[in-house]
N, C-alpha and C positions, 0 to 999 in steps of 0.2 A: 470467443475471447481465445487468444492465444496465451495459455497459462504460463509458459516459459517466459514470455515477454513481460506479463503482468508481474511475475515474481521477480524478475530481473529489474524492472523499473522500481518496484518498491524497495528492493535491497539497495539499489543505486542511491535512491533518495535518502534512505536510512544512512547509509555510509557518508553520503555528502554532508550530512548534518553531524556526523560523528556520534550518532546516538546507538546505544546498545538495544538489544532485543528488550531488556528489562525496563529500559527508560521509555521506549516506545510503547510498551504494554501498560506502563503507568500513565502515559498521556492519553491512551485510549480507554483507560479505566478498565482494563481486562487483565487476565493472568497471562504470564509468558506461554503457558501450555495453550490457552485459548488462541493466542495470536499465532503461534506455530501451526496449531490445527487449522486455523482459517486459511492461512497461505498455503498449506499443503493440500487443502481441499477447495482451492481457489475456484474450481469450475462451478461450485455450489455457493459462492460467495454472495450474499445479498447486496443490492445496490446500496444499502445504507452503510455497509462496511466499506465499499469502494469510495463512497462519498466521505466518509470519516477519514479514510487514508489521504484522499485528495486534499481535504481540508487541512489536515494536520501538516502535510508537506507543502501546502500552498502551490499545488500543481493541479492540472486538468485531469479530470477522470478519464477523459480520452487518452491522455498520455500514458497514464498508469496501465490501461487496458490495451495500449498498443495501437490505438486507433488514429493518433496523431503524433507528429514528431514535435510539435510544439509543447514545450514542457509547461509554461505558464498558463494561468487561468485567464480567459477573456473577459 
């Protein structure tokens, strides 16, 4: 996984929706610190977290991971 691409795509989706880190953390039912830590340590991010972010943003996990340019889910 290209961590820079993953982080960039997550941040792009967050910005596209105009959500703050506080709002996204609330939607994921985690603390802001946990959210920041998970993104900072994305190389160890469990698949369940990638899935949760993809579901929240309504995008494909492949897009978030930088494996596809297609944003939407199939």
